[in-house]
N, C-alpha and C positions, 0 to 999 in steps of 0.2 A: 504494500500500500504506500502511496506517496505521502509525504509529510502533510499533516492536517493544516488547515488554514489557521493563522494566528488571529484570535478573536479578542479584541479589546474595543473600547469605546472612544471614538474621536469626539463626538458630542455625546453626552450621557445617554446611554441606551440606544444610540443611533449607529447601526452597522452600515458601513460604506463599502461598496464594491470597488476594489482597487485593481481588478484584472486577474486576480488569482482565482483558483477554483479547487474545491475539495473533490478529488477524483478517485474513483475506485480503480483497482487493478482489473483490467478487462483483457480478454483475448483479442488479438488483432484479427480484423476481418478483411485485411488487404489481400486481394486475390491477384495482385500484379505479378506473381512469381509462379503461376501455374498451379496453385493450390486447388485441389478438387473440392467440391461441395461437401463430400463425406469427410474430408480431412478438416475442413473448416468447422463443421458441426461437432463440437465437443460437448461432453456431458456437462450440464450446469449443476454444480453442487447445491445451488439454491432451490432447485426444483422441488425437492421434498418439503422444504420450508414453505415455499409459495403454495404448494398444493394443500398443505394443512391450513394455511391462512385463508385460502379461497374457500375451502370446505366450511371453515368456521364462519366466514362471511356469508356464505349461502344460507347457513343455518340462521344467522341473524336476520337476513332479509326475509326468510320464511317466517320468522317470528313477527316481524313488522307486518307482513302480508296477512298473517292469521289475525292479528289484532285489528288491522284496518278493515278486514272483511267481516269482522264480527263486532264485539263490544266496543272497539275503539273507533268505529266509523265516525262518531261525532267528534273525535279528537284529531281528525286528519290535519288540521292547521298546525298542530304541534308535531305530529308524527311524520308527515311527509317530508319536511325539510331535513329531519334527522335521517330518514331513510335515503334521501337523495345523497347525503354525505357518505352513507355506507356503500351506495352504488359506486361512488368515486373511489372509495377504498378498494373495492373489489377490482376495479379496472387497473389500479396501480399495482395491486398484489399479483394479478394474473399476468402482467406483462412478462413475456418470455416463456410462458408455459406452452409447450407444443400442443396444438389442437384445442387450446382452451379459449372459450369466449372471453374477451377482455372485460366485458361489462354485463350487467343485468339491469336493463333500463326500464323494464315493465314489471308490474307486480307478479305476473305469471312466470316471469323468466328468472326469478331469483335463484333457482337451483333445479338442475335436471334430475338430481338424485335425492333431494331433501324436500319432502312435502310439508306444507304448513301444519298438518295434523300430527306428524311425528318426525320433526327435523332431527338431523344428526347434530349432536352437541359439539361444542368447540373442543372437547376433550375426547371425542370419539364415541360417546354413548348416544343415547337418544333422550330428547326432552319432550315433555308433554306439551300440548298446544298452548301457545301464549294467548291468554285471555284477559290479562290486565296489564296496565302500564308498569306495575310493580314487578311482574314476571318478566316483562321486556327489559326493564332496568337491570334486573339481576342477570339476564342473559348478556346484556351489553358488558356488564362488569366481568362476568366469567370469560367472555371472549377477549376482553382487554388483558386479563391475566394470562390467558393462553398465549397471546402474542408475545408477552414478555418472556415466557418460558422458552421461546425459540430464539431469543437474541443471540445466544452463544453459538448457535449453529448457522447463523446467517452471515453473508458477506457484509462488509462495512456499510455499503449503501442500502442493502435490504434491511439490515438491523436498524438503520436510521429511519427507514420507512415504517418498520414494525413499531418502533417506539412512538412515532408520531400518530399512527393509526390507533395504537393502544391508548394513547392520551386522549384522542378524540372519543374513543369508546367510553372512557371514564367521564368525560364531559357530557356525553349523551346520558349516561346512567344518572348523573347528578341532575340533569334537566328533567329526567323522568322520575326523580324522587329518591334515588338510591345514592347516598353519599359515601358508601363504603369504598375505599380504594382497593386496587388489586393487592394481593398479599403474596408476593414472591419473596422467599427468604433471602436476606442479604445481611452480611455482618454489619453491626452497628459500631461506629467509632467511639472510642473512649475519650472524654474531654480531659486533656492534660492540665496540670496546674499551671496557672498563668498563661492561658491561651491568649493569643494575640487579640487585641481589640483596636488595632490600628485603623485608620481611615474613618473613625467615628466622628461625624461633624458635631459641632457644639449644639446645633439645633435638633439633634437626633432625639426621638422619643425615648423616654426612660421606662424602667420597669418592664422590659420585654421578657416574656416567658421563654424558657429554654426550648429549642426545637432541635431535634436530633435527626439528621438525614441518614440514609443508609450508608454504610461504610464504604469507602472507596476501594477497598481491597488491599492487597499486599503491596507496599511500596517497592519491594524488591522486584516485582513483576513489571514495573514501569519502564518502557523503552523510550528512546529519544523523541519519537513522534508523539507519544502519549504525554511526555513531559511538556512539550510545546502546547499541546491541546489543553492540558490542565492549567498551564500558565495563562492561557487566554481566558479560561473560565474564571480563574482567580481575579484577573484584571476586571472582568465583567462584574464580578461580585463586589469588588472595591467600589466601582462606580454606582452599583445598585444601592449599596449602603449609604453612600453620599446622597444619592437621590432621595432615599427614604427619610433622611434627615430633613430635607426640604419639604417633603410630603407631610411629615409629622408636624412641622412648624406651622403649616397652613390649615390644619384641620382642627375643628373644635373638639373639646373633650367628650367625645361620644363614641358610638360603636365603630365609626370609621377610623378614629384615632387608635382605638384598641386593635383594629385590624392592621393598621400601619405598624404598630409596635410588634405585633406578632410576625409580620412579614420582615421587619427590620431584624428581629432576632433570628429568623430562619436564614436570612442572607449572611448574618454574622457567623452562624454555625457552618454554613457551606464554605464560607471563606476560610474559617479555621481548619475545616477538614482538608481543603485543598492545600493549605499551607503545611499541615502536618504531612500529607502525602508527598508533596514535593521535597520537603526537608528530609523525609525518610529515604527518598530516592537519590539524595545527594545534590539536589538542585537548590538554588537560591530562589525562594518564592518572590514573585514580582511585588513591588511595593505600590501602595496607593499613591496617586497624584495628590498634590496639595489641594486641588479643586477640580471641578469638571464643569464644562459649559452645558447648561441645560438646553434641551431641544426647543423649548418655548418658555415664555415667561409664566411663572406660577405666582399668582397674587391672591388666590382665594381657595376655598375648599374644592370647588369644581375643577380648577386647574390642578390641584394636588391629586385628585382622583384620576385625572387624565394622565398625569405624569406617572403615577403608580402603574396604571394599565400599560403605558408605553414601556416602562422599565421591564415589566414581567414579560410582555410580548417579545421584546428584543432578546431577553434571556432564553426564551424557548428556542430561538435559532442557535444560540450558543450551545445549548445542551443537546439539541438534535445533532449538531456537527460533532459534539464530543462523543456521542454514541458511536458514530462511524469511525472515530479516531482511536478508540480503545478496544480492549478485548475482555473476555471473561466476565467476572462479576462487576468489573468497572462499567460495563455496558448497562447493567441493571441500575447501578448508582446514577449514571447519567440520565437514564430513562426516568428514574424517580424524580430527579431534579427538573427534567422537562415537564413531567406531569404536574408537579407542585407549582411551577411557574405558570403553566397554562390555567390551572384552577384559580390561582390568585388573579391572573389577568382577567378571567371571566368575571370574577367577583367585583373587580374594579370597573367593569363595563366595557372591556375590549370586545371588538367585533368578532363574531363567530368565524371560524375557519375550519375547513374539512381536514386540513393537515397542519396541526400546530407545529411550529418550528420550521416548516418547509415553505419554500416559495410556491406560489400558485401559478399554474397547475402543477401538482406533484405526482410524478410517476418515476418508477425505477426502470432504467433501460434494460432491454434484453441483453444477454451476454454478447460481447463483440461489438457493441455500439457505444459511441462516445457518451459520457455522462453529462448531464446539464450541470453547469457550474453553480455551486451554492454561493451566496454572498460572502465576501470576506471583509475583513476590517483592517483599517490602518492602525497606526500606533496611537496610544492615548495622547490627547492634547490637553495638558493642564492649562487652566485659566491663568491669566496674568495675575499673579498674586495668589492669595489663598482662595 
């Protein structure tokens, strides 16, 4: 895999394309040297992962169809937009599967093998007919969990897609009334004495509760590419912490300010985790800038909410790229961060997206085709002065 893109903030939370791209290792499809079609067609190791993901998605679509055709007919205004996103997920996940339909665009085409009355579950069993939104929410959550279980078996770009689609499924489950997150076991970090609290602005909210993200895995397993990716994530967290200091200073002492304190603490904990991981790998963690230029003026509570949504949305892109840049349990850690940022972005009023953390439209290319470049970021630009 080529080195991952360096992700930092030029303006707080604003990722700028500088011409680089996060590229997956792909087979060449150049036939200028007499290569035969049979020689060019190589087995795709992602095919089993894609097939499982598509089967799970067909089950999910069948659940939507069963509910829409029965008790949920009166909730079509809520269900149809969510189903339309699942159709987009199927198209992206099916890309490259030989003989597979890339999408299921009509209610009757959700699955050729899974009927609404007894769809195959995301884990290979069968599920009873979906007759309530609660049952559909549970199916969305279970499907999201199954996608995370396949992160380690996927190529970097497919892992990135799976993490994004899993996050979308959790957002769907929340919209349908199920707030329980996926539960994929991951090691939890231990908070060392005297954990760094650098880059905390004077206007930062106080009294933040402790929030512990999933553990980043063994520092000894970090390679040079992953070190660069984690440095970018650390830089992004430094900027997010600064931004939440501004957010907290513009909010009244109400539930929104409590939410800002919780988010502030979560980003501090992520920052500390990345610092420990990088230090354990023998790298010097990147330091926070003295200050960061805001993407727009923030003078009241409405602007503070917009800034919080902006910060979290930009961080989803950072963590989607981190999924592709790392391996093993570190992918689960990055996917957890992606999901948490997406949930916070939605709570702050960010616009819905079918593929959190990915540019629209989001598809993963078939083997042997060039990958679309993901946005990259320049170096951090501290403000003049503090």
